[in-house]
C-alpha positions in Angstrom: -142.6 -4.1 -13.6 -145.2 -2.9 -16.1 -148.2 -5.0 -15.0 -150.7 -2.9 -12.9 -151.7 -6.0 -11.0 -148.2 -6.6 -9.9 -147.6 -2.9 -9.0 -150.7 -2.8 -6.8 -149.9 -6.2 -5.1 -146.4 -5.1 -4.3 -147.6 -1.8 -2.9 -150.4 -3.3 -0.8 -148.1 -6.0 0.6 -145.5 -3.5 1.7 -147.8 -0.8 3.0 -150.0 -3.1 5.0 -147.0 -3.8 7.2 -147.7 -0.4 8.8 -151.2 0.6 7.7 -154.1 -1.4 9.0 -157.5 -1.7 7.4 -156.9 0.7 4.5 -156.7 -1.7 1.5 -159.4 0.3 -0.4 -157.5 3.5 0.2 -154.3 2.1 -1.2 -156.1 0.6 -4.1 -157.7 4.0 -5.0 -154.5 5.9 -4.7 -152.9 3.4 -7.1 -155.8 3.7 -9.5 -155.5 7.5 -9.4 -151.7 7.5 -10.0 -152.1 5.0 -12.8 -154.5 7.4 -14.5 -152.9 10.7 -13.8 -155.4 11.8 -11.3 -155.5 13.6 -8.0 -157.1 12.6 -4.7 -158.9 14.4 -1.9 -158.9 12.6 1.4 -161.5 13.5 4.0 -161.7 12.2 7.5 -161.6 13.3 11.1 -158.1 13.9 12.7 -156.1 10.8 13.6 -157.3 8.3 10.9 -153.9 8.2 9.0 -154.8 10.4 6.0 -151.3 11.9 5.8 -149.6 8.7 6.9 -151.2 6.8 4.1 -150.0 9.4 1.6 -146.5 9.2 3.1 -146.4 5.4 3.0 -147.7 5.4 -0.6 -144.9 7.8 -1.7 -142.2 5.8 0.1 -143.3 2.4 -1.3 -143.6 3.9 -4.8 -140.3 5.6 -4.9 -141.9 9.0 -5.5 -140.3 12.3 -4.5 -142.7 13.8 -2.0 -143.4 17.3 -0.6 -145.8 18.2 2.1 -147.4 21.6 2.6 -149.3 22.6 5.7 -152.0 24.8 4.3 -152.7 27.9 6.4 -154.6 31.1 5.9 -151.4 33.1 5.5 -149.9 30.9 2.9 -149.3 32.6 -0.4 -149.4 31.1 -4.0 -145.7 31.7 -4.4 -145.1 29.6 -1.3 -146.4 26.6 -3.3 -145.2 27.4 -6.9 -142.0 29.3 -6.2 -140.7 32.8 -7.1 -137.7 34.7 -8.3 -135.3 35.6 -5.5 -132.7 38.4 -5.8 -129.2 37.2 -5.1 -127.1 40.2 -3.8 -123.8 38.3 -4.5 -124.5 38.1 -8.2 -126.9 41.0 -8.7 -129.4 38.7 -10.4 -132.8 37.2 -9.8 -132.8 33.4 -9.7 -135.8 31.0 -9.7 -136.5 29.4 -6.4 -138.8 26.5 -7.1 -141.6 25.7 -4.7 -142.6 22.4 -3.2 -145.0 21.7 -6.1 -142.0 20.5 -8.1 -142.2 16.9 -6.9 -143.9 13.7 -7.8 -146.4 13.6 -5.0 -147.6 16.8 -3.3 -149.4 16.4 0.0 -151.6 19.5 0.7 -152.5 19.0 4.3 -155.7 20.6 5.5 -156.3 22.2 2.1 -159.4 24.0 3.2 -157.4 26.1 5.6 -155.8 27.9 2.7 -157.5 30.9 1.2 -159.2 30.5 -2.2 -156.4 32.5 -3.8 -153.8 30.1 -2.6 -156.0 27.0 -3.4 -156.2 28.3 -7.0 -152.4 28.1 -7.3 -152.9 24.3 -7.7 -155.4 24.6 -10.6 -152.9 24.9 -13.5 -150.6 22.3 -12.0 -153.4 19.7 -11.5 -154.8 20.1 -14.9 -151.9 20.9 -17.2 -148.9 19.5 -15.2 -147.2 22.8 -15.3 -146.9 26.1 -13.4 -146.4 29.6 -14.6 -144.1 31.8 -12.5 -143.8 35.5 -13.5 -144.5 34.6 -17.1 -142.2 31.5 -17.3 -144.0 28.2 -17.8 -142.3 25.3 -16.2 -143.2 21.6 -16.6 -143.7 19.5 -13.5 -142.0 16.1 -12.9 -143.8 13.0 -14.2 -145.6 11.3 -12.6 -147.3 14.1 -10.7 -150.1 13.8 -8.2 -151.7 15.9 -5.6 -153.1 14.3 -2.4 -155.0 16.8 -0.4 -156.5 16.2 3.0 -159.4 18.0 4.8 -161.2 17.7 8.1 -165.0 17.6 7.8 -165.8 18.5 11.4 -163.8 21.7 12.0 -165.2 24.6 10.1 -163.7 27.6 11.9 -160.9 29.2 10.0 -161.5 27.2 6.9 -162.5 28.0 3.3 -164.7 25.5 1.4 -163.2 24.3 -1.8 -164.9 26.0 -4.8 -166.6 23.7 -7.4 -163.8 24.3 -9.9 -161.2 23.1 -7.4 -163.2 20.1 -6.3 -163.7 19.1 -9.9 -159.9 18.9 -10.4 -159.8 16.0 -7.9 -160.4 12.8 -9.7 -161.4 11.0 -6.5 -162.6 12.0 -3.1 -162.0 9.2 -0.6 -163.5 9.1 2.9 -161.1 7.8 5.5 -163.3 6.2 8.2 -162.6 5.4 11.9 -161.2 1.9 12.1 -163.4 -1.0 13.3 -163.0 -2.5 16.7 -160.8 -5.3 15.4 -158.7 -3.0 13.3 -158.1 -0.6 16.2 -157.2 -3.6 18.4 -154.7 -4.7 15.7 -153.4 -1.1 15.7 -152.7 -1.2 19.4 -151.0 -4.6 19.2 -148.7 -3.4 16.3 -147.8 0.0 17.5 -147.5 -0.8 21.2 -144.1 -2.4 21.0 -143.2 -0.3 17.9 -144.3 3.3 18.6 -142.1 4.8 15.9 -143.4 2.6 13.1 -144.0 4.7 10.0 -142.9 5.5 6.4 -139.2 4.9 7.2 -140.1 1.4 8.3 -141.0 0.2 4.8 -139.0 -0.2 1.6 -139.5 1.1 -2.0 -141.0 -1.8 -3.9 -141.9 -0.1 -7.2 -140.5 2.8 -9.1 -142.0 5.9 -10.9 -141.1 4.3 -14.2 -143.2 1.2 -13.3 -146.2 3.5 -13.0 -145.5 5.1 -16.3 -145.1 1.7 -18.0 -148.3 0.4 -16.3 -150.2 3.4 -17.6 -149.8 2.1 -21.1 -151.4 -1.2 -20.0 -154.3 0.7 -18.5 -154.8 2.7 -21.6 -155.1 -0.5 -23.6 -157.9 -2.0 -21.5 -160.9 -2.7 -23.6 -164.2 -0.9 -23.0 -167.3 -2.1 -25.0 -169.9 0.4 -26.2 -172.5 -0.8 -23.6 -170.1 0.2 -20.7 -169.5 3.6 -22.4 -173.3 4.1 -22.5 -173.6 3.0 -18.9 -171.0 5.7 -17.8 -172.9 8.3 -19.8 -176.2 7.3 -18.4 -174.9 7.6 -14.8 -173.4 11.0 -15.3 -176.4 12.3 -17.2 -178.8 11.0 -14.5 -176.7 13.0 -12.0 -177.5 16.1 -14.0 -181.2 15.4 -14.2 -181.7 14.2 -10.6 -184.3 16.4 -8.8 -182.1 16.9 -5.8 -179.1 18.1 -7.8 -178.5 21.6 -9.0 -175.3 20.8 -11.0 -174.3 17.2 -11.8 -171.2 15.6 -13.1 -169.2 17.4 -15.8 -167.6 15.7 -18.9 -164.5 15.6 -16.8 -166.4 13.3 -14.4 -167.3 11.0 -17.3 -163.7 10.8 -18.3 -162.6 10.1 -14.7 -165.2 7.3 -14.4 -163.9 5.8 -17.7 -160.2 6.0 -16.8 -160.5 4.8 -13.2 -162.8 1.9 -14.3 -160.1 0.8 -16.7 -157.4 1.0 -14.0 -159.6 -1.0 -11.6 -160.0 -3.7 -14.2 -156.2 -3.8 -14.9 -155.2 -4.2 -11.3 -157.6 -7.1 -11.1 -155.8 -8.8 -14.0 -158.4 -8.1 -16.6 -157.9 -6.4 -20.0 -161.6 -5.4 -20.2 -164.0 -3.3 -18.1 -167.2 -4.8 -16.6 -170.1 -2.8 -15.2 -169.0 -3.5 -11.6 -165.8 -1.6 -12.2 -167.9 1.4 -13.1 -170.3 1.0 -10.2 -167.4 0.7 -7.7 -165.9 4.0 -8.8 -169.1 6.0 -9.0 -169.1 7.2 -5.3 -165.5 8.3 -5.3 -165.7 10.0 -8.7 -169.1 11.7 -8.5 -170.0 12.5 -4.9 -167.8 15.6 -4.4 -168.8 16.9 -7.8 -172.5 17.1 -7.1 -174.0 20.4 -6.1 -177.3 19.8 -4.4 -180.3 22.1 -4.5 -181.1 24.2 -1.5 -184.3 22.3 -0.8 -182.3 19.0 -0.8 -179.8 20.3 1.6 -182.5 21.6 3.9 -184.2 18.2 3.8 -180.9 16.5 4.9 -180.3 14.8 1.5 -176.6 14.0 0.9 -174.5 13.3 -2.1 -174.3 9.8 -0.9 -178.1 9.5 -1.0 -178.1 10.7 -4.6 -175.4 8.3 -5.6 -177.3 5.4 -4.1 -180.3 6.4 -6.0 -178.4 6.6 -9.3 -176.9 3.2 -8.8 -180.3 1.6 -8.1 -182.2 3.3 -10.9 -179.8 3.4 -13.9 -180.0 0.1 -15.8 -176.9 -2.1 -15.6 -175.8 -3.5 -18.9 -175.0 -7.1 -19.6 -171.7 -7.3 -21.5 -169.8 -10.1 -23.2 -166.4 -10.9 -21.6 -163.7 -13.1 -23.1 -164.9 -16.0 -25.2 -168.5 -14.7 -25.1 -168.8 -15.2 -21.3 -171.4 -12.9 -19.6 -169.5 -10.4 -17.5 -171.7 -8.6 -15.0 -169.9 -9.2 -11.7 -166.4 -8.7 -10.5 -163.6 -10.9 -9.0 -159.8 -11.0 -8.7 -159.4 -14.1 -10.7 -156.0 -15.2 -9.6 -156.2 -13.7 -6.1 -159.4 -15.3 -4.8 
C-alpha cells in the first residue's frame, strides 16, 4: 500500500472504532509521519492524548516506547548507556527506549531542560550519540510528546529550540456533548476497549513508500510564495518578537504536500497551506511582552496572518482554478 490516501483511510477506519471525534488528530499524525515530523499534543488530562498515540502506533504496525517524563529522569534513561557486565568484565551498550519507531514522551514538560535536550539530536538527525558512539535510529522514527497546559507546578517550559523541533503542535480539545455521549455508549459495555482492540492495517514500509508519493506532489511557484509570505509576515507582525524560522517554512511546505496527497491530489492548493498554518506556526511564535500583557495569543496572530496575507489563485489540473479544497472521491 503506497498511496497516502489509502494509508490514511485504513488508519482512520480502524482507529475510529475506539477513538471518537478525533479525525483531525489522526489525520495530522498521519501527515507528520508521512513527512518525517514530530508532534506535540497539548490538552487537559483525560482527553485521550496518549491513547491516540497508542492507537496510531498499533494500527500502523510501529514499534512503540513510552516514557513518563519526570524531574528525576536523566538523559541516559532515554538514550541508553554502557553497562558493566561483571560476568564478562566488559561494558556493553544498553539501548534506551528511544530506539523505536514511535516514542511517546508523556508530560514532556515535567522533565528538566537537560533531559528534554536529549531528544534534540534524535529528532533532527535520526541518531543518538552515546559516550562518543553515534547510532542510527529505526526508520520511520517519530516523537509524539504530550503536555498539560493547566498544571504548571513542577514543570519546565519547553525552550524555543525544543519547540521548533516539533513539526506540529496539536490541541486536543474536550469532546462535544454528542461525542461524549457516544463515548459513554461505547465504553459502558466495553470498559477495556483500547489499543489491543484494534488490528494493524498498514505497515511501516507502507509509510516509507507513501513518502515517495508525497515528495512527488507538485507545488506551483504561487504556493511557494504564499508560504513565504505567511512566514515572513509572522516575523514582521507587531505582536511577535520572533516569528517562524526557515524550518517552519519547510514544515509548512511538506505538511501541505502530505495533506494534498491524502486527499487524492498530486498538487497543492492554497487551502492545504491555510489548514496547516495553525499547527505549524502557533508554537513557534514568541510574542512580545506587551502582547502577552494585553492578552494576545498565538492563535490571535495566526488568525490575523490568514486574514491579511493575500491568497493566490493557482491553476489546477487542465487549467482549472484551484482555490478551495475537497476530498474528491470521498465526498
